[in-house]
PQR file with spaces between the fields and no chain letter, atoms N, CA, C, O and H, PARSE charges and radii, in Angstrom:
ATOM       1  N    MET     1      19.057   -5.140    7.250 -0.4000 1.5000
ATOM       2  CA   MET     1      18.199   -6.371    7.853 -0.0000 2.0000
ATOM       3  C    MET     1      18.189   -7.284    6.880  0.5500 1.7000
ATOM       4  O    MET     1      17.922   -6.995    5.714 -0.5500 1.4000
ATOM       5  N    GLU     2      18.489   -8.503    7.300 -0.4000 1.5000
ATOM       6  CA   GLU     2      18.362   -9.726    6.307 -0.0000 2.0000
ATOM       7  C    GLU     2      17.113  -10.602    6.666  0.5500 1.7000
ATOM       8  O    GLU     2      16.631  -10.637    7.799 -0.5500 1.4000
ATOM       9  H    GLU     2      18.706   -8.737    8.248  0.4000 1.0000
ATOM      10  N    GLY     3      16.726  -11.170    5.799 -0.4000 1.5000
ATOM      11  CA   GLY     3      15.513  -12.071    5.764 -0.0000 2.0000
ATOM      12  C    GLY     3      15.619  -13.118    4.699  0.5500 1.7000
ATOM      13  O    GLY     3      16.457  -13.093    3.798 -0.5500 1.4000
ATOM      14  H    GLY     3      17.117  -11.142    4.879  0.4000 1.0000
ATOM      15  N    THR     4      14.679  -14.066    4.875 -0.4000 1.5000
ATOM      16  CA   THR     4      14.576  -15.094    3.919 -0.0000 2.0000
ATOM      17  C    THR     4      13.625  -14.629    2.860  0.5500 1.7000
ATOM      18  O    THR     4      12.826  -13.739    3.151 -0.5500 1.4000
ATOM      19  H    THR     4      13.998  -14.086    5.607  0.4000 1.0000
ATOM      20  N    SER     5      13.637  -15.182    1.583 -0.4000 1.5000
ATOM      21  CA   SER     5      12.704  -14.873    0.463 -0.0000 2.0000
ATOM      22  C    SER     5      11.240  -15.216    0.893  0.5500 1.7000
ATOM      23  O    SER     5      10.310  -14.559    0.424 -0.5500 1.4000
ATOM      24  H    SER     5      14.286  -15.906    1.347  0.4000 1.0000
ATOM      25  N    ASP     6      11.038  -16.142    1.697 -0.4000 1.5000
ATOM      26  CA   ASP     6       9.839  -16.622    2.421 -0.0000 2.0000
ATOM      27  C    ASP     6       9.274  -15.255    3.069  0.5500 1.7000
ATOM      28  O    ASP     6       8.168  -14.835    2.731 -0.5500 1.4000
ATOM      29  H    ASP     6      11.793  -16.676    2.078  0.4000 1.0000
ATOM      30  N    GLU     7       9.996  -14.641    3.920 -0.4000 1.5000
ATOM      31  CA   GLU     7       9.628  -13.492    4.622 -0.0000 2.0000
ATOM      32  C    GLU     7       9.114  -12.413    3.711  0.5500 1.7000
ATOM      33  O    GLU     7       8.049  -11.807    3.828 -0.5500 1.4000
ATOM      34  H    GLU     7      10.895  -14.981    4.195  0.4000 1.0000
ATOM      35  N    ALA     8      10.082  -12.262    2.740 -0.4000 1.5000
ATOM      36  CA   ALA     8       9.697  -11.024    1.823 -0.0000 2.0000
ATOM      37  C    ALA     8       8.501  -11.431    1.026  0.5500 1.7000
ATOM      38  O    ALA     8       7.757  -10.484    0.773 -0.5500 1.4000
ATOM      39  H    ALA     8      10.947  -12.755    2.646  0.4000 1.0000
ATOM      40  N    PHE     9       8.129  -12.568    0.572 -0.4000 1.5000
ATOM      41  CA   PHE     9       6.882  -13.022    0.010 -0.0000 2.0000
ATOM      42  C    PHE     9       5.767  -12.689    0.830  0.5500 1.7000
ATOM      43  O    PHE     9       4.769  -12.102    0.411 -0.5500 1.4000
ATOM      44  H    PHE     9       8.734  -13.338    0.777  0.4000 1.0000
ATOM      45  N    HIS    10       5.973  -13.133    2.201 -0.4000 1.5000
ATOM      46  CA   HIS    10       5.004  -12.905    3.259 -0.0000 2.0000
ATOM      47  C    HIS    10       4.554  -11.341    3.303  0.5500 1.7000
ATOM      48  O    HIS    10       3.370  -11.052    3.133 -0.5500 1.4000
ATOM      49  H    HIS    10       6.783  -13.610    2.542  0.4000 1.0000
ATOM      50  N    TRP    11       5.449  -10.439    3.515 -0.4000 1.5000
ATOM      51  CA   TRP    11       5.127   -9.150    3.569 -0.0000 2.0000
ATOM      52  C    TRP    11       4.716   -8.536    2.435  0.5500 1.7000
ATOM      53  O    TRP    11       3.994   -7.544    2.531 -0.5500 1.4000
ATOM      54  H    TRP    11       6.411  -10.674    3.653  0.4000 1.0000
ATOM      55  N    LYS    12       5.102   -9.019    1.200 -0.4000 1.5000
ATOM      56  CA   LYS    12       4.662   -8.342    0.020 -0.0000 2.0000
ATOM      57  C    LYS    12       3.143   -8.884   -0.186  0.5500 1.7000
ATOM      58  O    LYS    12       2.411   -8.141   -0.839 -0.5500 1.4000
ATOM      59  H    LYS    12       5.688   -9.826    1.121  0.4000 1.0000
ATOM      60  N    GLY    13       2.677   -9.911    0.226 -0.4000 1.5000
ATOM      61  CA   GLY    13       1.329  -10.380    0.128 -0.0000 2.0000
ATOM      62  C    GLY    13       0.494   -9.697    1.134  0.5500 1.7000
ATOM      63  O    GLY    13      -0.693   -9.475    0.897 -0.5500 1.4000
ATOM      64  H    GLY    13       3.272  -10.514    0.758  0.4000 1.0000
ATOM      65  N    ARG    14       1.105   -9.320    2.352 -0.4000 1.5000
ATOM      66  CA   ARG    14       0.395   -8.671    3.371 -0.0000 2.0000
ATOM      67  C    ARG    14      -0.115   -7.343    2.883  0.5500 1.7000
ATOM      68  O    ARG    14      -1.266   -6.938    3.048 -0.5500 1.4000
ATOM      69  H    ARG    14       2.070   -9.500    2.545  0.4000 1.0000
ATOM      70  N    ARG    15       0.999   -6.613    2.173 -0.4000 1.5000
ATOM      71  CA   ARG    15       0.620   -5.216    1.718 -0.0000 2.0000
ATOM      72  C    ARG    15      -0.473   -5.310    0.694  0.5500 1.7000
ATOM      73  O    ARG    15      -1.439   -4.547    0.701 -0.5500 1.4000
ATOM      74  H    ARG    15       1.934   -6.942    2.039  0.4000 1.0000
ATOM      75  N    GLY    16      -0.294   -6.272   -0.192 -0.4000 1.5000
ATOM      76  CA   GLY    16      -1.282   -6.382   -1.364 -0.0000 2.0000
ATOM      77  C    GLY    16      -2.780   -6.764   -0.654  0.5500 1.7000
ATOM      78  O    GLY    16      -3.846   -6.391   -1.142 -0.5500 1.4000
ATOM      79  H    GLY    16       0.490   -6.892   -0.198  0.4000 1.0000
ATOM      80  N    GLU    17      -2.684   -7.454    0.400 -0.4000 1.5000
ATOM      81  CA   GLU    17      -4.083   -7.762    1.041 -0.0000 2.0000
ATOM      82  C    GLU    17      -4.674   -6.479    1.699  0.5500 1.7000
ATOM      83  O    GLU    17      -5.893   -6.308    1.665 -0.5500 1.4000
ATOM      84  H    GLU    17      -1.817   -7.758    0.797  0.4000 1.0000
ATOM      85  N    GLU    18      -3.830   -5.550    2.313 -0.4000 1.5000
ATOM      86  CA   GLU    18      -4.108   -4.362    3.006 -0.0000 2.0000
ATOM      87  C    GLU    18      -4.662   -3.429    1.903  0.5500 1.7000
ATOM      88  O    GLU    18      -5.604   -2.667    2.121 -0.5500 1.4000
ATOM      89  H    GLU    18      -2.840   -5.689    2.341  0.4000 1.0000
ATOM      90  N    LYS    19      -4.079   -3.518    0.795 -0.4000 1.5000
ATOM      91  CA   LYS    19      -4.675   -2.655   -0.349 -0.0000 2.0000
ATOM      92  C    LYS    19      -5.916   -2.938   -0.853  0.5500 1.7000
ATOM      93  O    LYS    19      -6.675   -2.017   -1.157 -0.5500 1.4000
ATOM      94  H    LYS    19      -3.315   -4.138    0.618  0.4000 1.0000
ATOM      95  N    MET    20      -6.291   -4.327   -1.010 -0.4000 1.5000
ATOM      96  CA   MET    20      -7.528   -4.794   -1.457 -0.0000 2.0000
ATOM      97  C    MET    20      -8.496   -4.618   -0.263  0.5500 1.7000
ATOM      98  O    MET    20      -9.666   -4.391   -0.570 -0.5500 1.4000
ATOM      99  H    MET    20      -5.675   -5.075   -0.764  0.4000 1.0000
ATOM     100  N    TYR    21      -8.222   -4.679    0.906 -0.4000 1.5000
ATOM     101  CA   TYR    21      -9.128   -4.441    1.912 -0.0000 2.0000
ATOM     102  C    TYR    21      -9.639   -2.830    1.931  0.5500 1.7000
ATOM     103  O    TYR    21     -10.815   -2.498    2.085 -0.5500 1.4000
ATOM     104  H    TYR    21      -7.272   -4.864    1.156  0.4000 1.0000
ATOM     105  N    GLY    22      -8.600   -1.977    1.759 -0.4000 1.5000
ATOM     106  CA   GLY    22      -8.802   -0.705    1.654 -0.0000 2.0000
ATOM     107  C    GLY    22      -9.845   -0.255    0.542  0.5500 1.7000
ATOM     108  O    GLY    22     -10.629    0.674    0.732 -0.5500 1.4000
ATOM     109  H    GLY    22      -7.645   -2.247    1.634  0.4000 1.0000
ATOM     110  N    LYS    23      -9.793   -0.937   -0.550 -0.4000 1.5000
ATOM     111  CA   LYS    23     -10.739   -0.834   -1.795 -0.0000 2.0000
ATOM     112  C    LYS    23     -12.118   -1.341   -1.360  0.5500 1.7000
ATOM     113  O    LYS    23     -13.127   -0.693   -1.637 -0.5500 1.4000
ATOM     114  H    LYS    23      -9.156   -1.692   -0.705  0.4000 1.0000
ATOM     115  N    VAL    24     -12.166   -2.411   -0.730 -0.4000 1.5000
ATOM     116  CA   VAL    24     -13.485   -3.052   -0.296 -0.0000 2.0000
ATOM     117  C    VAL    24     -14.065   -2.228    0.810  0.5500 1.7000
ATOM     118  O    VAL    24     -15.290   -2.157    0.904 -0.5500 1.4000
ATOM     119  H    VAL    24     -11.346   -2.937   -0.504  0.4000 1.0000
ATOM     120  N    ARG    25     -13.302   -1.611    1.641 -0.4000 1.5000
ATOM     121  CA   ARG    25     -13.924   -0.596    2.712 -0.0000 2.0000
ATOM     122  C    ARG    25     -14.306    0.609    1.936  0.5500 1.7000
ATOM     123  O    ARG    25     -15.372    1.160    2.209 -0.5500 1.4000
ATOM     124  H    ARG    25     -12.307   -1.669    1.564  0.4000 1.0000
ATOM     125  N    ARG    26     -13.531    1.081    0.979 -0.4000 1.5000
ATOM     126  CA   ARG    26     -13.971    2.205    0.281 -0.0000 2.0000
ATOM     127  C    ARG    26     -15.580    1.986   -0.394  0.5500 1.7000
ATOM     128  O    ARG    26     -16.492    2.807   -0.299 -0.5500 1.4000
ATOM     129  H    ARG    26     -12.665    0.634    0.757  0.4000 1.0000
ATOM     130  N    LEU    27     -15.639    0.828   -0.999 -0.4000 1.5000
ATOM     131  CA   LEU    27     -16.898    0.552   -1.787 -0.0000 2.0000
ATOM     132  C    LEU    27     -18.009    0.373   -0.630  0.5500 1.7000
ATOM     133  O    LEU    27     -19.153    0.747   -0.888 -0.5500 1.4000
ATOM     134  H    LEU    27     -14.899    0.160   -1.077  0.4000 1.0000
ATOM     135  N    GLU    28     -17.734   -0.161    0.587 -0.4000 1.5000
ATOM     136  CA   GLU    28     -18.802   -0.331    1.579 -0.0000 2.0000
ATOM     137  C    GLU    28     -19.136    1.032    1.894  0.5500 1.7000
ATOM     138  O    GLU    28     -20.330    1.294    2.036 -0.5500 1.4000
ATOM     139  H    GLU    28     -16.805   -0.464    0.798  0.4000 1.0000
ATOM     140  N    LYS    29     -18.178    2.052    2.042 -0.4000 1.5000
ATOM     141  CA   LYS    29     -18.618    3.396    2.512 -0.0000 2.0000
ATOM     142  C    LYS    29     -19.351    4.173    1.361  0.5500 1.7000
ATOM     143  O    LYS    29     -20.139    5.093    1.585 -0.5500 1.4000
ATOM     144  H    LYS    29     -17.208    1.839    1.926  0.4000 1.0000
ATOM     145  N    ILE    30     -19.045    3.753    0.203 -0.4000 1.5000
ATOM     146  CA   ILE    30     -19.901    4.421   -0.937 -0.0000 2.0000
ATOM     147  C    ILE    30     -21.353    3.788   -0.769  0.5500 1.7000
ATOM     148  O    ILE    30     -22.330    4.529   -0.659 -0.5500 1.4000
ATOM     149  H    ILE    30     -18.406    3.007    0.021  0.4000 1.0000
ATOM     150  N    LEU    31     -21.455    2.606   -0.754 -0.4000 1.5000
ATOM     151  CA   LEU    31     -22.774    1.941   -0.598 -0.0000 2.0000
ATOM     152  C    LEU    31     -23.657    2.306    0.598  0.5500 1.7000
ATOM     153  O    LEU    31     -24.888    2.307    0.573 -0.5500 1.4000
ATOM     154  H    LEU    31     -20.662    2.004   -0.844  0.4000 1.0000
ATOM     155  N    LYS    32     -22.893    2.614    1.642 -0.4000 1.5000
ATOM     156  CA   LYS    32     -23.685    3.074    2.973 -0.0000 2.0000
ATOM     157  C    LYS    32     -23.979    4.615    2.899  0.5500 1.7000
ATOM     158  O    LYS    32     -25.076    5.020    3.283 -0.5500 1.4000
ATOM     159  H    LYS    32     -21.893    2.613    1.662  0.4000 1.0000
ATOM     160  N    ASP    33     -23.184    5.349    2.493 -0.4000 1.5000
ATOM     161  CA   ASP    33     -23.286    6.992    2.710 -0.0000 2.0000
ATOM     162  C    ASP    33     -23.809    7.600    1.455  0.5500 1.7000
ATOM     163  O    ASP    33     -24.069    8.802    1.502 -0.5500 1.4000
ATOM     164  H    ASP    33     -22.292    5.020    2.181  0.4000 1.0000
ATOM     165  N    SER    34     -24.003    6.962    0.350 -0.4000 1.5000
ATOM     166  CA   SER    34     -24.368    7.660   -0.872 -0.0000 2.0000
ATOM     167  C    SER    34     -25.901    7.617   -1.091  0.5500 1.7000
ATOM     168  O    SER    34     -26.591    6.640   -0.802 -0.5500 1.4000
ATOM     169  H    SER    34     -23.792    5.985    0.312  0.4000 1.0000
ATOM     170  N    GLU    35     -26.326    8.663   -1.579 -0.4000 1.5000
ATOM     171  CA   GLU    35     -27.844    8.752   -1.774 -0.0000 2.0000
ATOM     172  C    GLU    35     -27.948    7.979   -2.976  0.5500 1.7000
ATOM     173  O    GLU    35     -28.999    7.344   -3.071 -0.5500 1.4000
ATOM     174  H    GLU    35     -25.766    9.457   -1.813  0.4000 1.0000
ATOM     175  N    ASN    36     -27.086    7.862   -3.968 -0.4000 1.5000
ATOM     176  CA   ASN    36     -27.270    7.192   -5.228 -0.0000 2.0000
ATOM     177  C    ASN    36     -26.147    6.304   -5.454  0.5500 1.7000
ATOM     178  O    ASN    36     -25.329    6.678   -6.295 -0.5500 1.4000
ATOM     179  H    ASN    36     -26.233    8.378   -3.891  0.4000 1.0000
ATOM     180  N    PRO    37     -25.941    5.153   -4.841 -0.5600 1.5000
ATOM     181  CA   PRO    37     -24.661    4.517   -4.964  0.2800 2.0000
ATOM     182  C    PRO    37     -24.429    3.845   -6.363  0.5500 1.7000
ATOM     183  O    PRO    37     -23.293    3.550   -6.733 -0.5500 1.4000
ATOM     184  N    GLU    38     -25.477    3.628   -7.083 -0.4000 1.5000
ATOM     185  CA   GLU    38     -25.226    3.076   -8.569 -0.0000 2.0000
ATOM     186  C    GLU    38     -24.471    4.095   -9.419  0.5500 1.7000
ATOM     187  O    GLU    38     -23.608    3.746  -10.224 -0.5500 1.4000
ATOM     188  H    GLU    38     -26.400    3.868   -6.782  0.4000 1.0000
ATOM     189  N    ARG    39     -24.823    5.365   -9.215 -0.4000 1.5000
ATOM     190  CA   ARG    39     -23.884    6.484  -10.028 -0.0000 2.0000
ATOM     191  C    ARG    39     -22.505    6.518   -9.567  0.5500 1.7000
ATOM     192  O    ARG    39     -21.551    6.708  -10.322 -0.5500 1.4000
ATOM     193  H    ARG    39     -25.524    5.648   -8.561  0.4000 1.0000
ATOM     194  N    LYS    40     -22.414    6.316   -8.227 -0.4000 1.5000
ATOM     195  CA   LYS    40     -21.080    6.359   -7.760 -0.0000 2.0000
ATOM     196  C    LYS    40     -20.025    5.140   -8.078  0.5500 1.7000
ATOM     197  O    LYS    40     -18.802    5.200   -8.207 -0.5500 1.4000
ATOM     198  H    LYS    40     -23.189    6.161   -7.614  0.4000 1.0000
ATOM     199  N    LEU    41     -20.790    4.167   -8.148 -0.4000 1.5000
ATOM     200  CA   LEU    41     -20.200    2.696   -8.459 -0.0000 2.0000
ATOM     201  C    LEU    41     -19.774    2.827   -9.819  0.5500 1.7000
ATOM     202  O    LEU    41     -18.659    2.368  -10.066 -0.5500 1.4000
ATOM     203  H    LEU    41     -21.783    4.118   -8.043  0.4000 1.0000
ATOM     204  N    ARG    42     -20.480    3.404  -10.849 -0.4000 1.5000
ATOM     205  CA   ARG    42     -20.215    3.475  -12.228 -0.0000 2.0000
ATOM     206  C    ARG    42     -18.827    4.252  -12.466  0.5500 1.7000
ATOM     207  O    ARG    42     -18.067    3.884  -13.362 -0.5500 1.4000
ATOM     208  H    ARG    42     -21.386    3.777  -10.648  0.4000 1.0000
ATOM     209  N    LYS    43     -18.522    5.359  -11.617 -0.4000 1.5000
ATOM     210  CA   LYS    43     -17.391    5.989  -11.852 -0.0000 2.0000
ATOM     211  C    LYS    43     -16.026    5.454  -11.303  0.5500 1.7000
ATOM     212  O    LYS    43     -14.977    6.093  -11.391 -0.5500 1.4000
ATOM     213  H    LYS    43     -19.140    5.659  -10.890  0.4000 1.0000
ATOM     214  N    ILE    44     -16.152    4.132  -10.687 -0.4000 1.5000
ATOM     215  CA   ILE    44     -14.978    3.517  -10.322 -0.0000 2.0000
ATOM     216  C    ILE    44     -14.386    2.859  -11.638  0.5500 1.7000
ATOM     217  O    ILE    44     -15.069    2.206  -12.428 -0.5500 1.4000
ATOM     218  H    ILE    44     -17.004    3.613  -10.616  0.4000 1.0000
ATOM     219  N    GLY    45     -12.898    3.137  -11.788 -0.4000 1.5000
ATOM     220  CA   GLY    45     -12.184    2.731  -12.992 -0.0000 2.0000
ATOM     221  C    GLY    45     -12.225    1.173  -13.170  0.5500 1.7000
ATOM     222  O    GLY    45     -12.508    0.381  -12.271 -0.5500 1.4000
ATOM     223  H    GLY    45     -12.343    3.667  -11.146  0.4000 1.0000
ATOM     224  N    LYS    46     -11.908    0.859  -14.430 -0.4000 1.5000
ATOM     225  CA   LYS    46     -11.800   -0.361  -14.689 -0.0000 2.0000
ATOM     226  C    LYS    46     -10.928   -1.254  -13.960  0.5500 1.7000
ATOM     227  O    LYS    46     -11.308   -2.321  -13.479 -0.5500 1.4000
ATOM     228  H    LYS    46     -11.678    1.502  -15.160  0.4000 1.0000
ATOM     229  N    GLY    47      -9.701   -0.779  -13.883 -0.4000 1.5000
ATOM     230  CA   GLY    47      -8.781   -1.452  -13.149 -0.0000 2.0000
ATOM     231  C    GLY    47      -9.223   -1.934  -11.714  0.5500 1.7000
ATOM     232  O    GLY    47      -8.965   -3.039  -11.236 -0.5500 1.4000
ATOM     233  H    GLY    47      -9.392    0.088  -14.274  0.4000 1.0000
ATOM     234  N    GLU    48      -9.904   -0.958  -11.131 -0.4000 1.5000
ATOM     235  CA   GLU    48     -10.247   -1.225   -9.783 -0.0000 2.0000
ATOM     236  C    GLU    48     -11.468   -2.245   -9.655  0.5500 1.7000
ATOM     237  O    GLU    48     -11.685   -2.981   -8.691 -0.5500 1.4000
ATOM     238  H    GLU    48     -10.113   -0.060  -11.519  0.4000 1.0000
ATOM     239  N    GLN    49     -12.176   -2.146  -10.753 -0.4000 1.5000
ATOM     240  CA   GLN    49     -13.330   -3.200  -10.933 -0.0000 2.0000
ATOM     241  C    GLN    49     -12.714   -4.670  -11.090  0.5500 1.7000
ATOM     242  O    GLN    49     -13.164   -5.689  -10.567 -0.5500 1.4000
ATOM     243  H    GLN    49     -12.000   -1.548  -11.536  0.4000 1.0000
ATOM     244  N    ALA    50     -11.746   -4.582  -11.804 -0.4000 1.5000
ATOM     245  CA   ALA    50     -11.152   -5.954  -12.065 -0.0000 2.0000
ATOM     246  C    ALA    50     -10.366   -6.523  -10.820  0.5500 1.7000
ATOM     247  O    ALA    50     -10.358   -7.723  -10.549 -0.5500 1.4000
ATOM     248  H    ALA    50     -11.380   -3.754  -12.229  0.4000 1.0000
ATOM     249  N    ASP    51      -9.801   -5.698  -10.191 -0.4000 1.5000
ATOM     250  CA   ASP    51      -9.046   -6.094   -8.853 -0.0000 2.0000
ATOM     251  C    ASP    51     -10.198   -6.559   -7.834  0.5500 1.7000
ATOM     252  O    ASP    51     -10.053   -7.532   -7.094 -0.5500 1.4000
ATOM     253  H    ASP    51      -9.807   -4.722  -10.412  0.4000 1.0000
ATOM     254  N    LEU    52     -11.302   -5.804   -7.870 -0.4000 1.5000
ATOM     255  CA   LEU    52     -12.328   -6.354   -6.901 -0.0000 2.0000
ATOM     256  C    LEU    52     -12.954   -7.557   -7.403  0.5500 1.7000
ATOM     257  O    LEU    52     -13.503   -8.298   -6.588 -0.5500 1.4000
ATOM     258  H    LEU    52     -11.419   -5.014   -8.472  0.4000 1.0000
ATOM     259  N    ALA    53     -12.947   -7.838   -8.571 -0.4000 1.5000
ATOM     260  CA   ALA    53     -13.532   -9.018   -9.088 -0.0000 2.0000
ATOM     261  C    ALA    53     -12.720  -10.265   -8.817  0.5500 1.7000
ATOM     262  O    ALA    53     -13.219  -11.353   -8.529 -0.5500 1.4000
ATOM     263  H    ALA    53     -12.501   -7.236   -9.233  0.4000 1.0000
ATOM     264  N    LYS    54     -11.215   -9.975   -8.952 -0.4000 1.5000
ATOM     265  CA   LYS    54     -10.427  -10.915   -8.508 -0.0000 2.0000
ATOM     266  C    LYS    54     -10.445  -11.385   -7.142  0.5500 1.7000
ATOM     267  O    LYS    54     -10.326  -12.557   -6.785 -0.5500 1.4000
ATOM     268  H    LYS    54     -10.809   -9.092   -9.186  0.4000 1.0000
ATOM     269  N    TRP    55     -10.630  -10.210   -6.295 -0.4000 1.5000
ATOM     270  CA   TRP    55     -10.811  -10.501   -4.754 -0.0000 2.0000
ATOM     271  C    TRP    55     -11.985  -11.303   -4.360  0.5500 1.7000
ATOM     272  O    TRP    55     -11.902  -12.198   -3.519 -0.5500 1.4000
ATOM     273  H    TRP    55     -10.727   -9.258   -6.585  0.4000 1.0000
ATOM     274  N    THR    56     -13.095  -10.982   -4.972 -0.4000 1.5000
ATOM     275  CA   THR    56     -14.480  -11.672   -4.437 -0.0000 2.0000
ATOM     276  C    THR    56     -14.291  -13.165   -5.178  0.5500 1.7000
ATOM     277  O    THR    56     -14.732  -14.080   -4.483 -0.5500 1.4000
ATOM     278  H    THR    56     -13.163  -10.255   -5.655  0.4000 1.0000
ATOM     279  N    ASP    57     -13.841  -13.489   -6.182 -0.4000 1.5000
ATOM     280  CA   ASP    57     -13.622  -14.710   -6.857 -0.0000 2.0000
ATOM     281  C    ASP    57     -12.767  -15.534   -6.069  0.5500 1.7000
ATOM     282  O    ASP    57     -12.993  -16.738   -5.940 -0.5500 1.4000
ATOM     283  H    ASP    57     -13.482  -12.745   -6.746  0.4000 1.0000
ATOM     284  N    GLY    58     -11.672  -14.887   -5.463 -0.4000 1.5000
ATOM     285  CA   GLY    58     -10.668  -15.687   -4.541 -0.0000 2.0000
ATOM     286  C    GLY    58     -11.340  -16.432   -3.449  0.5500 1.7000
ATOM     287  O    GLY    58     -11.035  -17.588   -3.155 -0.5500 1.4000
ATOM     288  H    GLY    58     -11.488  -13.910   -5.567  0.4000 1.0000
ATOM     289  N    ASP    59     -12.282  -15.727   -2.842 -0.4000 1.5000
ATOM     290  CA   ASP    59     -12.981  -16.056   -1.628 -0.0000 2.0000
ATOM     291  C    ASP    59     -13.833  -17.452   -1.848  0.5500 1.7000
ATOM     292  O    ASP    59     -14.507  -17.915   -0.928 -0.5500 1.4000
ATOM     293  H    ASP    59     -12.530  -14.788   -3.080  0.4000 1.0000
């Protein structure tokens, strides 16, 4: 299958976007379902925290 580099960039961006939405949905679920969300959120890794900070700053 042949495509332009623009198409490849588009699909690579879409995969990254889906990954970030998955992380956000995971956090929303923690906040909604957890009895003690602060404790659960502290267990999130630093890399994931940095990704989420980039995501929220971009909007």
